[in-house]
N, C-alpha and C positions, 0 to 999 in steps of 0.2 A: 348340448352336444358334447360327447366325450372325446378325449384325445387318447390314443393308445400308444403304449411303449412296447416295442418289439426288440429283443436282443437275441443272440444266438441260442441261448437256452430255451426261452419260451417259444421262439419260432419253431425250433425242432420239436419240442415237447407238445405244443398245442396243435400241431398239424400232423402228427404221426398217425392219426386214425383217419386221415383223409378229408378233414374239414379244413377249408382254406382260411387264411387270415381274413379275407374279404367276407366270407360267410360268418365267421365268429364276430367280427366287428359289426356286421349288419344286425345280427341278433341282439347284441348288447345295445346298440343304438336305437333299435325299434321296440325294445321291451320297456314298458313303463317301469319306473324305479320301484313302485310299490309291488311289482311282481318279482323283484330280485329276492331270491331265497338266501337266507343266511346259511352258509356252509361252515365247515370247521374253521376255527381260528378267526381270522379277519378276511375270510373269503366269501364270495357270493356265487350263486349258481342261477343261471337262466336256462329255460327250456322253451323252445319254440321253433318256428319255421324260418328257413333261409329265404332269400328272395326267390329261389327256384322251387320252394315248397318242401324241401327236405327237413325232417325233424331232427334237431340236434340239441345238445346241451353244451354250455360253455361255463367253465369255472374260472373266476378271475378275482384279483385283489385290486384295491384302489391304492395307488402308491403316490406319495408326495415327492417333491423334488429331492428332499433330504434322504429318501429311501433308496435312491438310485446310485449306482456306482459311477461317479464322475469320470473316472479314468476310462471307462468303456464308452463314454458319450463323445460324439463329435462336437465341434464348436457350434455348428448350426443347431444341434439338438439342445445344447445348453442354453443358447440364446432363446430358442423357441420356448423352452420350459420356464425360463425366467420371465418371459413376457406373458405366457399363459397363466401361470400360477394357480392351477387347479389340479386336483388329483388326477392321475393318469390311470387308465385301465391297463392292467398287466394280466393278460390272458395266461392262465396256467395250464388249462386242459380243455380240449373240445373233442367231441365224438358224436357220431350218429346215435340216435336212440335205438335200443333193442326193440324187437317186435312187441314184447309185453309193455315196455315203456310207451311205445306209440299208442297201443290200445288204451292205456291209462290216460295218456294225454288227450286223446280224442274223446274219451268219456267225460273228461272235465270240461271240455269246451262245449 
């Protein structure tokens, strides 16, 4: 099970196309890791259905504790991260699929 890190930047950026944090997290959590597509740099992309059946894509990076801005974290966040000690999912972008992407997705399934 993945843990997610949300800050002001990715919260705004990842939800600006109408995909909620709950839907983005659901897709990443329920997609088998072998279906994570390598995107640019150290980013991954997943495409699939939300719990409500909407087709979306989510682009994310895996961040370690050292990658995060300590000054922006609460004490509770820091304690949780020290205990968890696993990479965190940092969602960068999420959006609904276009009509052509939906067709392509449905043909692959």
